[in-house]
C-alpha positions in Angstrom: 222.5 84.0 8.7 222.1 83.0 12.4 225.6 83.5 13.0 225.7 87.0 11.8 222.9 88.2 14.0 224.9 86.6 17.1 227.7 88.4 16.2 226.0 91.6 15.8 224.1 91.4 19.0 226.6 92.1 21.9 225.7 91.0 25.5 225.7 93.5 28.2 228.6 94.6 29.8 228.0 93.1 33.3 228.0 89.7 31.8 231.0 89.9 29.7 234.3 88.6 31.2 237.1 90.7 32.1 239.4 89.7 28.9 236.3 90.5 26.8 236.2 93.9 28.3 239.7 94.6 27.5 239.5 94.0 24.2 236.5 95.9 23.7 238.2 99.1 25.9 241.1 98.7 23.8 238.9 99.4 20.3 237.1 102.3 22.1 239.2 105.9 21.6 240.6 107.6 24.8 241.1 104.4 26.9 244.5 103.9 28.2 246.0 101.3 30.7 243.0 98.8 30.1 245.0 95.8 30.5 246.0 96.9 34.4 242.2 97.6 35.0 239.7 95.2 36.7 236.4 94.2 35.7 234.3 97.3 37.5 236.9 99.6 36.4 236.6 98.6 32.7 232.8 98.5 32.8 232.8 102.1 34.2 235.6 103.6 31.5 233.4 101.8 28.9 230.3 103.0 29.6 231.7 106.7 30.2 233.3 106.4 26.7 229.7 105.5 25.3 228.4 108.1 27.1 226.1 105.6 29.3 224.8 107.2 32.7 226.4 104.8 35.5 224.1 105.9 38.3 222.2 102.5 38.4 220.9 101.1 41.6 223.6 99.9 43.9 223.2 97.1 46.6 224.2 99.5 49.3 221.0 99.5 51.6 223.4 98.2 54.3 224.9 101.4 55.1 228.5 102.4 56.1 230.7 100.4 58.1 230.3 102.0 61.1 226.7 101.8 61.2 227.0 97.7 60.7 229.5 97.5 63.5 227.1 99.4 65.7 224.1 96.8 64.9 226.8 94.0 65.6 227.7 95.6 69.2 223.8 95.7 69.8 223.2 92.3 68.9 226.3 90.8 70.8 224.9 92.4 74.0 221.4 90.8 73.1 223.0 87.4 72.5 224.9 87.7 76.0 221.9 88.1 77.6 220.4 85.0 75.9 223.4 82.8 76.8 223.3 83.9 80.5 219.1 83.2 80.2 220.4 79.7 79.0 218.3 80.1 75.8 221.0 78.6 73.3 218.5 78.6 70.2 218.2 82.2 70.9 222.0 82.9 71.2 222.5 80.9 68.1 220.1 82.9 65.9 222.0 86.1 67.1 225.1 84.3 66.5 224.1 83.6 62.7 223.2 87.6 62.6 226.2 88.7 63.9 228.2 86.7 61.3 226.0 87.9 58.3 226.4 91.7 59.3 230.4 91.0 59.6 230.0 89.4 56.1 228.5 92.6 54.9 231.3 94.5 56.5 233.8 93.2 54.3 231.9 93.4 51.1 231.4 97.2 52.2 
């Protein structure tokens, strides 16, 4: 009886793998081209087909790439000031901050 309950209970779409989502999308009527979609596309198509609102909270608090690059420019100026003042500790701190922001631009 425990196996039937597990089979009936479906895990969240975000936790499913891409092959599982493709199989699920093939069962949904009106979905075409599921084999060529990536995981994010599959999730959005399945949610749309099921009538689930896909306007969840997104982690885009970082802003646009332009804003992030402007912050990087400001931090570089501050870092250069600390390098000239021979404060290596603060220069390293700013170097780490710049690196983190660069990673954010790649994600955005």
